[in-house]
C-alpha positions in Angstrom: 35.5 2.7 -35.0 34.6 5.4 -32.4 30.9 6.0 -31.6 29.4 9.2 -33.0 29.7 12.1 -30.5 27.5 15.1 -30.4 27.4 18.2 -28.3 24.3 19.8 -26.7 24.5 23.4 -25.5 22.4 24.4 -22.5 21.9 28.0 -21.2 20.6 28.2 -17.6 18.5 31.3 -16.8 18.6 33.3 -14.7 22.4 33.5 -14.4 22.4 33.3 -10.6 25.8 32.5 -9.2 24.5 30.9 -6.0 22.1 28.6 -7.9 24.9 27.7 -10.4 27.3 26.8 -7.5 24.5 24.7 -6.0 24.0 22.9 -9.3 27.7 22.2 -9.9 28.5 21.1 -6.3 31.7 21.5 -4.4 34.7 21.2 -6.8 32.1 20.4 -9.5 31.3 17.1 -7.9 27.8 17.0 -9.3 29.0 17.6 -12.8 31.6 14.8 -12.5 28.8 12.5 -11.1 26.7 13.2 -14.2 29.7 12.6 -16.5 30.5 9.2 -14.9 26.9 8.0 -15.0 26.2 9.0 -18.6 29.6 8.7 -20.1 29.7 12.3 -21.2 31.9 15.4 -20.8 30.5 18.6 -19.4 32.2 22.0 -20.0 30.9 25.2 -18.5 31.4 28.9 -18.7 29.2 30.9 -16.4 25.6 29.8 -17.1 26.5 28.2 -20.4 27.1 24.4 -20.4 28.1 22.0 -23.2 27.4 18.3 -22.9 29.4 16.0 -25.2 28.8 12.3 -25.7 26.8 9.7 -27.6 23.6 11.2 -28.9 21.2 9.7 -26.4 23.5 10.4 -23.4 24.2 14.0 -24.4 20.4 14.7 -24.7 19.8 13.1 -21.3 22.7 15.1 -19.8 21.2 18.3 -21.0 17.8 17.5 -19.6 19.4 16.5 -16.2 21.2 19.9 -16.0 17.9 21.7 -16.8 16.0 19.7 -14.2 18.7 20.1 -11.5 18.9 23.9 -12.1 15.2 24.2 -11.6 15.5 22.3 -8.3 18.2 24.8 -7.1 15.4 27.4 -6.8 14.2 25.8 -3.6 16.5 23.1 -2.4 20.1 22.3 -1.7 21.4 19.6 -4.0 23.6 16.8 -2.8 25.1 13.7 -4.6 22.1 11.6 -3.5 19.6 13.9 -5.0 21.6 14.1 -8.3 21.8 10.3 -8.3 18.0 10.0 -7.9 17.3 12.4 -10.7 19.8 10.5 -13.0 18.1 7.2 -12.0 14.6 8.6 -12.9 16.0 9.9 -16.2 17.1 6.4 -17.1 13.8 4.9 -16.0 11.9 7.2 -18.3 14.1 6.2 -21.3 12.1 4.2 -23.8 14.8 1.5 -24.0 14.6 0.9 -20.3 10.8 0.5 -20.1 10.5 -3.1 -21.1 8.9 -4.9 -18.2 6.0 -2.6 -17.6 2.7 -2.8 -19.5 3.0 -0.1 -22.2 -0.7 0.7 -22.0 -0.3 1.3 -18.2 2.8 3.5 -18.7 1.0 5.6 -21.3 -1.9 6.2 -19.0 -2.1 9.7 -17.5 -3.4 8.4 -14.2 -0.2 8.9 -12.3 -0.5 7.3 -8.8 0.7 9.5 -5.9 0.2 9.0 -2.2 0.1 11.7 0.3 0.9 10.3 3.8 1.0 12.4 7.0 4.6 13.1 6.6 5.4 13.1 2.9 4.2 12.8 -0.7 5.2 9.5 -2.3 5.3 9.3 -6.1 6.6 6.4 -8.3 10.0 6.7 -9.9 9.8 5.5 -13.5 7.5 3.2 -15.4 7.9 0.0 -13.4 7.1 1.6 -10.1 4.1 3.5 -11.7 2.7 0.2 -13.0 3.4 -1.5 -9.7 1.4 1.1 -7.7 -1.5 0.9 -10.1 -1.5 -2.9 -9.9 -1.6 -2.8 -6.1 -4.5 -0.4 -6.3 -6.4 -2.4 -8.9 -5.8 -6.0 -8.0 -6.7 -8.1 -5.0 -3.3 -9.8 -5.2 -0.2 -8.1 -6.5 3.4 -9.5 -6.7 6.5 -7.3 -6.8 9.6 -9.3 -7.8 13.1 -8.0 -8.3 16.4 -6.9 -6.7 17.0 -4.9 -3.5 16.6 -1.2 -3.8 13.7 -1.1 -6.3 11.1 0.2 -3.9 9.0 -3.0 -3.7 8.4 -3.0 0.0 8.3 0.8 0.5 5.6 1.3 -2.1 3.6 -1.6 -0.9 3.6 -0.1 2.7 2.7 3.3 1.2 -0.2 1.8 -0.6 -1.3 0.0 2.6 -1.1 3.3 4.6 -3.1 5.1 1.9 -5.8 2.4 2.0 -6.0 2.6 5.8 -6.1 6.4 6.0 -8.8 6.6 3.3 -10.8 3.9 5.2 -10.8 1.4 2.4 -9.6 -1.2 5.0 -9.5 -1.4 8.7 -6.1 -3.0 9.3 -2.6 -3.4 7.9 -0.9 -6.7 8.5 2.8 -6.9 7.7 4.3 -10.3 7.4 7.8 -11.8 6.9 9.2 -15.3 7.0 11.7 -15.4 9.9 14.3 -17.3 7.9 17.2 -15.2 6.5 20.8 -15.6 5.7 21.0 -19.1 7.2 19.8 -18.1 10.7 16.9 -19.5 12.6 14.9 -17.9 15.5 15.9 -20.4 18.0 19.6 -19.4 17.8 18.9 -15.7 18.4 18.9 -14.1 21.9 15.8 -12.6 23.6 12.1 -13.4 23.8 9.9 -14.0 20.7 9.2 -10.3 20.1 12.9 -9.5 20.3 13.8 -12.4 18.0 11.2 -11.4 15.4 11.7 -7.6 15.4 15.0 -7.5 13.4 13.4 -9.3 10.5 10.5 -6.8 10.4 12.6 -3.7 10.8 12.5 -2.5 7.1 8.7 -2.3 7.3 8.8 -0.5 10.7 11.2 2.0 9.1 8.9 2.6 6.1 5.9 3.2 8.5 8.0 5.6 10.6 9.0 7.5 7.5 5.4 7.9 6.3 3.3 8.5 9.4 5.8 9.0 12.3 6.9 6.7 15.1 4.4 7.9 17.7 1.4 7.3 15.3 2.8 3.8 14.4 3.1 2.9 18.1 -0.5 4.0 18.7 -1.8 1.9 15.8 0.2 -1.1 16.8 -1.2 -0.9 20.4 -4.7 -0.7 19.0 -4.0 -3.7 16.7 -4.8 -1.5 13.6 -1.3 -2.3 12.4 0.0 -5.8 13.1 3.5 -6.9 12.4 4.1 -10.7 12.6 6.2 -13.6 11.4 4.6 -15.8 8.7 4.1 -18.7 11.1 1.5 -16.7 13.0 -0.8 -16.6 9.9 -1.7 -20.2 9.9 -5.4 -20.8 10.7 -6.4 -17.1 10.3 -8.7 -15.3 7.9 -7.9 -11.7 7.4 -10.9 -9.5 6.4 -10.9 -5.8 5.4 -7.1 -5.6 5.5 -4.1 -4.9 3.4 -1.7 -7.8 4.0 1.9 -7.5 2.9 4.3 -10.5 2.7 7.8 -9.3 2.4 11.0 -11.3 1.6 8.6 -13.9 0.1 11.5 -15.7 -1.7 12.2 -17.3 1.7 8.8 -19.0 2.0 8.3 -22.7 1.1 5.6 -23.7 -1.4 3.4 -24.8 1.5 3.9 -21.5 3.4 3.1 -19.5 0.3 -0.1 -21.4 -0.3 -1.1 -21.0 3.4 -0.5 -17.3 3.2 -2.5 -16.7 0.0 -5.4 -18.6 1.3 -5.6 -16.3 4.4 -7.0 -13.4 2.2 -10.5 -12.6 3.4 -13.4 -10.5 2.3 -12.5 -6.8 1.5 -8.8 -7.6 1.7 -5.9 -7.1 -0.6 -2.5 -8.7 -0.5 0.9 -7.7 -1.8 3.8 -10.2 -2.0 7.4 -8.9 -2.5 10.7 -10.7 -2.9 13.9 -11.2 -4.7 14.3 -14.7 -6.3 18.1 -14.2 -6.6 18.5 -14.0 -2.8 16.9 -17.2 -1.5 18.1 -18.4 1.9 16.1 -21.6 2.2 17.8 -24.9 2.9 19.5 -26.4 -0.2 17.0 -28.3 -2.4 13.9 -26.6 -1.0 12.0 -24.7 -3.7 11.0 -21.1 -3.1 7.2 -20.5 -2.7 7.6 -17.2 -4.5 9.1 -18.8 -7.6 6.4 -21.5 -7.5 3.6 -18.9 -7.2 5.0 -17.0 -10.1 4.6 -20.1 -12.3 1.3 -21.3 -10.8 -0.6 -18.0 -10.7 0.7 -16.2 -13.8 -2.7 -16.6 -15.6 -5.0 -16.3 -12.7 -7.5 -13.4 -13.0 -7.2 -10.8 -10.2 -3.5 -11.5 -9.7 -0.8 -9.1 -11.1 3.0 -9.4 -11.4 5.5 -6.6 -11.7 9.1 -7.6 -12.4 11.8 -5.1 -11.5 15.3 -5.1 -12.9 18.7 -3.5 -11.8 17.7 -0.5 -13.9 14.9 0.2 -11.4 17.2 0.4 -8.4 16.7 3.7 -6.6 19.4 3.5 -4.0 23.1 4.5 -4.3 24.3 4.0 -7.8 26.9 1.5 -6.5 23.9 -0.8 -5.5 22.8 -0.9 -9.1 26.3 -1.8 -10.3 26.6 -4.5 -7.6 23.3 -6.1 -8.6 24.2 -6.0 -12.3 27.6 -7.6 -11.6 26.0 -10.5 -9.7 23.5 -11.1 -12.4 26.3 -11.1 -15.0 28.3 -13.5 -12.9 25.3 -15.9 -12.5 24.6 -15.8 -16.2 28.2 -16.6 -17.1 28.4 -19.3 -14.4 
């Protein structure tokens, strides 16, 4: 039996032809994008739109049209912007908000961060909970697939803590083991070998405070970017320390890193336990830490799902396909 279909009528005011063309996109590409994503049909005549589909989808489709039309007042829409709004709409759906603490999501204390170059705000309940947990805990874990904002929001929180003088340094750390490669087989000196592994965190910093400012802070050792092996024997005080790609740490490396946290410091650990590149048979330090530390006071865990992916919609479908294949296998 066919699912129940409803229609939602939306009238967009004022009836501005330029804004309506911006909303619809070239050859109505934005409307077709919404239709594919939500499984609805959109018919339009002038500034009047009708969205037809399953009850929940039709309601979301109408809300998306209203939100996008409001944006056309001061920005040029493109497929990426439409995708991001659709993604946020799904994140705000009550059926999707399953992994975040309901009491945190209901809190009106929305975390936003104003860096030198842009305003950063969480997209959906899980990212909101994650940013609060980073702010409120000495040790916060963000675990989930690529594209969910784990590293970017951690770097944003670190920049905010530095700029507001809550800490004196930012230390960005990655294990230099990925995709079966080892440092010794890569060309160049140590710095040139390590840089490619740390590039995502450099990119986040450039996006928030600019390349020139980042270079100055690195030269003054206010920002330090280093491979995990360099952490042994150190104690890091008054710092925000971020360990990225933590699924590629061994149990011993994870324990070593976590015991480097000094006075006045906070640590954020991010990783994707579905993309472990350690030698066969070696257990991930991230998976182990999630088991060992789950009940430790002062430690928080945020688990992201494919529904939280904020990159191109194809990335979400790819992640979901791999998860489905792993479950069936």
